[in-house]
C-alpha positions, 0 to 999 in steps of 0.5 A: 256827172251824177253817180246815178248816171253811171248805173242805170238799173232799168236798162242793166247797162253799165254806162261810162263815167266822165273819166272813162269817156275821157280815156276812150277819146284819148286812146282814140282807138277808132273814130267819131261818127258825125250824126249831126246834120242840122235843119239846113243840111237835113233834106240833102242827108235824107235824099242821100239816104234815098228819101225824097222831099215828096215823102215828107212835108214840114219840119216835124216830118223831116226830123222824124225821118232823119231820127229814124235813120239815126236810130237805125244806125245807132241800133245796128249791131255793127255800130259799137264802141269797138271801132267807134269812140264817139258820136256827135248828135244834133240837139233834137237827136240828143233829146230823142229816144231809141225805139225802146224809149232809151235816151240816145246819149244813154244808148250810145254810152251803153255801147261804150260810145261817147256822146257829143252835142253840136251846139252852133247855130250856123254861120255868118256870111263870108268876111275876110275869107272866113265865116264866123259862127253866129251867136249862141245865146242859149249856150249855157242852158244847152250845156247844162241840158247836155250834162244832165243827159250824160253828154261828154262834149260839144262841137261847133263849126266855122269855115276858113275859105282863104289864107287871110290873116285877119279871118283865120285869127278871128275864126280861131279866137271865136272858137276858143272864146266859146270853147272856154265857156263850154269848159266852164260848163263842165263839157269838153269842146270840140273846136272845128275851124274847117279849112275849105277843100275848095280854098285856093290857098289851103296850105297857107290857111292851114299854116296860119290856122296852126299858128293861131291855134297854138297861140289860143291854147295858152288860154286853156286853164291848167288841167283842162283839155279841148279837142280840135276837128280839122280838115285833113291837111294838104301837108301830112302831119301839119297839126303834129304840134297840136296833136301832141299838146298836153291840153289837147285831148284829141285832134279829129278829122272832118271829111269835108266833102271827100268821098270815104275812099279819098278821106281815108287815104288822106287821113291815114297819112296823119299820125295821131289824127282820127276821123270824125266823118259824116258823109264818109260814114253815111254815103252808101246807106239807103232807106230801101236796104234790108237790115242785113244789107244796111248792116253790111254796108255800115260795117264796110264803112266803119271798117274802112274809116277805122283802119284809116283812123288807127293807121297813124 
């Protein structure tokens, strides 16, 4: 990161540098907000927020509406680095600005929140009980642009549906293949091989995932670190060996369709794992709420998720 990014005098903000961002995530005193719904999941996210499809037409209007929602969250006085250590952004959000014209990654860093970028392009259909990611041909360019904007790391998701040895091995290897490319580009990858909550063989899939993840960690160069974003395991502390691994900066949890209450209850059983929730953070926010109602609702969700993240 260039020194010019550390002190942006125009905004009078003392922005975190890379070392400070690394420390913030490592200490993990809080959780990572997932604000990265992409094109496919945006209508659902907007509907949850109380904006029906009749209120927008076409992608541009849809993305403008979701950007307004994200700005409202990011600009809220409740959304601070005190309980939120990071935020994952969709590419359009990273390229967008807040109402004052400040780039969103810069706005996050001014609040002591570490910005991440979602880089995957969706997934293939299921094979061997798993869904691999599609190719990411522009990955190097995306990483270069993210670094330019002061982004710290990336996130990419694939899904494991069943405890199939081949499928799990393929998913974890692909995550690390991309992860090493991202590390080379100077960003910290967050590897997300989600195990579906609907899996009939979830505990076995998680055991396979752990074994493969530990094996793949041998590929990470000395002095470098990656992050993992995982489904909260059936058996608490399943991922302890990964959490304690010297080349793992942090292991974070996805809510995976759990309600906030259920996700927080399950997460609290896992030592050293912090939340990275999307639905769990946004589920009670509505476009129609006054600013005071919106802030109070957001504060409630933040407090609940924070408590579960630091419980371990």
